[in-house]
C-alpha positions, 0 to 999 in steps of 0.5 A: 499499500502506498503511503507516501510519494517522493518526487524528482524536480526537474523534468517531472514538476518543472520544466528546467530540462528542455532550458537546460538542452538550450543551453547546453547547445548555447555553450556547446557552440561556444567551445567548439562542441558539436551540439548532437555531441552535446546534446548525447552527453547531457542525457548521459548527466541527466538526473545526477548533481553538478560533481557527477555531471562533470565527471561524465563531461570529461569522460565523454569528450576527453580531460582536457576540455575545460569542463569549469568554463562549459558548466559555468557557461551553461549556469550563466545561460539558465540564470539569463534564460530563468530571469527573463523567462520563467521556469513553467511548471509540468502540465498538472504538476499543482493538481497533483500535487494538491490531489495526493496531499488532499488524500492523506499521502506523505510528500517529499522531494529528492532532487540532484539539484543544489538545495539553494535552487531547488528552494527558489524555484519550488516556492517561484512555482508556488510548489514548495509548501507541498512538500514535508522534506527536501533532500536536495543534491548538495545534502547526500553524499552520492548522486543518482543513480546511486539509491542514498538520496531516495533512501535518505527521503524515505528514511524521513518521512518514517516509511519502508521503501515499498511505502513509497512511490518515486516519481521520475523522468530520467533513467539515473533517477529510476535506477536511483528509486529502484534501487533504494526500494521504492515503487516508480513511476516514470513521467517520461520530459526529453526522453521517452521510455525504453529497454534500459528504463523499463527494467527499472519502472513499474508504472509509465504515465504520459503526465502526472494526470496519470498518478491522479488517475491511478493512486 
């Protein structure tokens, strides 16, 4: 019996992944990277924290690449887009959280993004107060796909992993949640379901409305 839900933020509740794609394409041009290659690499980084993303970039591009300047450029582009356009919520995000809260489900968030950014973006979107706990990327030692962040979230809720469902959009996030023993729900964003996600996914919904209709 599911008693709690643990949500990822980027690509699940907020439409940040599409913005990240734009920033990587812009930075790729600045640093002489093939935009298609940049999109391949960012797909490997989805769901991970900054440290792990840095390691992935160096592995894929080469040790001589100025990864710190590249990541600083993507961050600068992101802040510019966020300031000028804002960050949209994903379809049915607030509706879904309101429904679950009214039904008495416990709610936590497990995001690889830094706490200061998570809090700001959730508050700006009007979603902050739905969550009992926020477990962020700089609050754990190991990034997704390691199960630490989901194990920590479940522990804070005081529930068993089998009593919690994780809502994710990335393979790294799904692996993290499944490794921690949670029921896994995939709501695809930039990458659709495939053979790899199928191994660690219990439910797939086209949007967050699927949670409303099935729980």
